[in-house]
N, C-alpha and C positions, 0 to 999 in steps of 0.2 A: 505408545511410548514416544515422547518427543525429546527435543534437545535438552530440556531442563527438568523433565519429570514425566509422570504417568497421568493419563486422563481416564476417568471412569464415568460412565453414564449412571445417573441415579434418579430416583423419583422423590420429590419433596413431600414428606409425609403430611405437612400442614396444608400445602396449596395444591398438591397433586401434580404440579408442574414437573416436566422432565428437565433435568439440569445436568451440567457437566462439572465434575470436580477435578481440578488439576492439582496434583501433589508435586510440589517442588522440593526435592530432597536435599538436605544438608546445604541450605541456602548460603551459609557463611563459610563454606569450605574455601571459597575464593571471593575476597571482598569486591574485586572488580566485577565479577559476575553478579554478586549480590546487589551492587549499585545499578547494574544494567537492568536486572529484573525489577528493582525498586522503581526505576524510571518508567518502565512499561506499566507497572501497577498504578503509579501516580497519574500517568497519562490517561489510562483507561478510566480511572476514577473521575478525572476532569471531564472527559468526553462523554456526554450524555445524549445519545442519538439512536434512533431506531435502526439505522443501518451500520452501526458500529457495535461490535461485541462489547458488552459491558461486564463489570465485575459485580455480581449480586451480593457476594459475601466474601469474607476473608477470615481465615482461622490459622492458628499455629499449634504446633505440638513439640515438646510439652507446653502446657499453658502457663509458662513462666516467662515474664518479660526479659529476663536476663539469660535464660537457658534454652529457649526454643531453637530448634534446628530445622524443622520442616514447616513449610507454609502451604496452605490449601486455599485455592481460589475457586469460587463458584460462579459459573457462567450459564447463560441459556444454552440448552442442548440443541444443536442443529443437525439435520439429517445427513447432509453430505456437503461437498464443496464443488465449486464450478469446474475444477479439473476433471472430477469423476463424471460430471454431467457431459462435458465436452467429449470425453473419451468413450462414453456409453453409446449404445445404438439408438437411444431414445431420440425421436425427432425433435428438433428445436425450431419452432415457428418464429416468424419475424416478431410476433408479440412477445415471445419469451426473450428474445435478444433485446428488444426495446426495454422491457421491464428490468432485466438485469443491469443494463447499462445505465438506465435512469437511476437505479438505487446506488450504483457505484458513484455516480456523479453527485447525487444527493448527499452521500457520505463525505465525498471530497470537498464539496462546498463548505460543509460544517468543519471538517478537520482543518482545511486551509485557513478558514476564518479564525481558528484558534491559534494560528501562526505555527502550525505543525505540518511537516512533510512526512508522509507514510514511508516512502522510499523502498517499499518492497511489494508493490501491487502485482499480484500474479494470481492465476486461477485457483490455486490451492490455498490462498489466503482470503478467499471469498466464500464464506459459509452460506449454505442455502437449506431451507426447510421444505416440507412437502407442498407448501403454498407458494413456493418460489420467492419467499421473502429472503433477502440477502443481507448479510452482515460482514463488514470488513474486519478481519482479525490480524493478529500477529503484528504488533507495533514495536517489536524488539529492535528494529533498525530506525524507528522514527526519530526525528530531530526537530528542534525548534528552528524556524527559518530566521536566523539572526546573522546577517552578513557582517555585523560589527564585532562579532565574537571571534577574535583571532585565535583564542585559545582552543576553540572548538571548530576549527576549519573542517568543512565538509570533506568526506572521504569518497573515493570512487568505488570503494568496496560495498556497494549497495545495489539492490535490485538484482534478482536472478538475471543472468546475462541476456536471455532472450527478450526480456522486457526492459532492458536498460537503454536509456536515450543516448543519442550520439554525443551530446555535450559531456556526459559522464564518461563514456568510452574514450573521449579525446582529452580527458583530464581536467575539465572545468571543476573548480572547487566551490565557488559561490553560486551553485545552481539554486533553483527555486521550485515553487509548486508545480511548474510545468513538467517536472520529471514524472510526477504521478499521472499527469494527463497523457504523456507518451505511453506509459505502461498500460493505461486504460484503453488507449487506442489499439495497442497490440492485442489486448484481451477481446475487444470488440471484433477485430479481424478473425481471431481464433473462434469466436462464437459463430461467426458467419461461415467460415471455411472449415471448421472442425479440425484444424491443425495449426500449429504455431506459425506465425507470419515470418519471423526472423530467427530461425533455429541455428544460430552461429555456433561453430565448434570452439572458437576462442575469440579474444578481443578483436584481432585483425579480421577474421572471417565475419564477425558480427558487423563491423563497419562496412565491409564489402557487400554483404547481403542487403543492408539498408540502402546503400547507394545503388545497387542493382534495381531496387524497387522504386526509390524516390528520385533517382537521377543524381547527377553531380550537383552539390549545393554551391551557392555563391561563396566566395572566400570569406565574406563578412560573417557567414554563419559559424565559422570556426576560427575567427581571428584571435580568440583567447588562447588557442592551443600552442604548445611548444613548437619550436622550429621543426623538430623531427616529425611531429604529428601533422603539421601543415604541409611539409614536403610529401608525406605519405598520401594525404588527401589530394594534392595537386597531381600526383603521379598515377592516380587510379584511372583505369580505362574510362573513356567517355561513355556515359550511359544516359539514355532518355528515360524520363519518368514513365512508369507503366500506368496504364489506365486501370483504375480500381474495378470498373465495370467488366473488363476482360478477365481480371483475376478472380472476380466474384460475380459471374453472370447472373446468379440467382439472388444476389443481394439487393435489398431495397435501395433504390438510388439515393434516398434521403440519408439512410444509414451510411452509405459510402461517402456522401458529402461530409457528414460529421466525422467519419474516419479520417478523411483527408485533412480536415482542420485540426485534428488531434495529432496526426503524424507529420507535423512540419519539422524539417531538419533543424531549422532555426528556432530555438525555444521562445524567442521574442514574438514569433509569428503564430505560436501555438494558441489555440483557444483555451480559455479558462474554464473552470468547473461551472461558474455562474453563467458564462456565455453559452456553454454547451447545454445547460438545462433549458435555455431559451431557444435552442435549435429546433427547426420544424419537425425533425424526426421524433422529438419527444413531446410534441404539442399536446397529444392526447393525455399525457401524464403530468405535464408541467403545471405546478400550482405554487406560485411565489409565496402564498400564505402558509404552505405546508413544506417549505424547504428552509428550515431554520439555519441561522448562522450561530456561532458560539457567542455566549454572553461576554466573554473576555478571553484574551490570549493566554496560552499556557506558558508557564515559566519553569525553567530547569535550573534555577539559581543554585540549588543544592549540589549540582554536579560540578560547579566551578571550585568547590572546596575539597581539600584533602580530608577524608573522613576515616576515622578508625572503625574497626568492626563494631565496637560498642555504640558509636554514634549512628552507624547504619542500622544496627539492631533497634535503636531508639526510634528511628524514622519508621521502620516496619510496625513497631508497637503503636505508634501514634495513628497510623493508617487503620490498624485493626480497632482501635478505640473509637475512631471517627465514623464507623459504619452505621 
């Protein structure tokens, strides 16, 4: 049972495939929630990629365009998630780590090329099957990267705190795709070390832990922050950057080099998904011909309008007719 409904595992009687059906109960009880769910459904319908969870089918009950209350979404059924794997006693080889990180970055290259930020990359939002195939899920916090859209200014209430980049912690509103790269770096470190890298207790503790590992950043890295946040950063005790090889002595040196490029305090210095796929650590897996970008950018124009329940219901009905 999740935040918006119940998920059941089923077997497709026609294809024999195992699938997951998510029941979202009483969708229109809150129009704001209905729009939020609609955004995620539209987004997942737009994103068509092997490493992104897709919507195979969509149904409603009752089957009346003006009266339906519950919505059912059909997805591929995955066996587990990365959090369960990290917490398990199952050994993780460097090949496992490499393959998981490659798939995350392959997904992000595609998602970012569609002008979308996931904004909640964390181990339990990465679904995995028995073949170690990985799919990114839960696009409920995703947003279009549109810095010109003042009406939809980015919020700092994104990303589970441990995977939250410093610029978000310090209040930057017009952040970009580099937020997902930071989170992916945190996940890479967690795969190598089998425990969270930055397990902060609150906002302030989170920043302190990051500085303890990365060292004190240049003032230019947080020049966007408010006076109070800048004072806080300047008053932090002086810390030298820790060596990744000492933190993770068993880590592949190339993996640690990629980790370092992902976990740059200054988002402008952070590696992109495209650049990360070209990193030597992923050389064995990297294939530019098999790392597609999106055909076109995703738009959320419907969110800019005030919509009645009837209009939102109509949008849902159109999506079901379009399957």
